[in-house]
Phi, psi and omega in degrees: 000315180296325178295322179295316179296318179298318179297313180298315179298316180297318179298317180299313181297315180295317180295324178294321179295320178296315179297316181297319179293320182286338178301318180295337182273353182294127181263139179226142179254127179285122182293333183279310185264341184081356182285138176262133179225158173260164177298326176298320177298323186279348180259041180274355178251199178299319182195163177242127173256108182251122184241122175289132191215143177217127183297340180268357180264121182297334179294327180294323177297322181295333184264356184309307182298321181291323178294317178299318180296319178296317178300314180299318183289321190249349183293330178278359178253016174097018179247129176267136178247139178208150174257151173229127180283138186285345184247120182291349180263013182295149178280124179299321179297318179297318179292319178298315179299321179297312180300317181295321185270338187271340184078015180295326172052054176204160178300145177235107188266146171249131179270150175264104184087204183242018184297326178292316177305312183288319182294326181267340181075033181289140177230340183233161175229125357281150176221131186256147177228126173258116185241133178220153176284124176243115186054042177069014178242124177303126185225136175285120180251347171213144184211125173142219188290149173283315176204189187258012179210090182295325187284325187228100182301323181287351178257007180292129177242347179229117179255083189298311183294316179299318178297318180298317179295315180297320178297317180295319176298328179279003177091011180245155173282143181300138177220119001288156181271352178212134176225130182302125179279152175245136179163206179282144176288135180301320185292342182279357180254000000 
């Protein structure tokens, strides 16, 4: 019985290491600059906050101001913020126009295929990922909701993503490391 538990635990650790290594290799194209970067390229600072975003999802519009506020608060503390469009067939011009007109002022990535969706395990839009290099390998250290109330910013009582960033800045791993996101289903787009 103990050997079986050891085998399952070892398999889990090895599979997590494989996923973590391949996460850094995921390529994304910036809709604004046209430049292609990997997640490993983007984790050159303390951390990368990658937020799945879709112009057709009403929840993303509700979070615009909160995302801008988080970027303003943490970008000078070593965190890079970027959006990733959930649909690999998105128009680069439409995404560029959105960034220019919305004041989001951050890269807006288009993925080639669905490898980022699968590699990160995204299911909702918007869904946030805090990624940091752990032993030189890009690793998701927080995954999930931005906060606990997408519809009413003034009614938010739990700021999950902000707490995760602050915990990481304080030298701790985010706890909880995952919170179920609320929003549009990824598969419906």
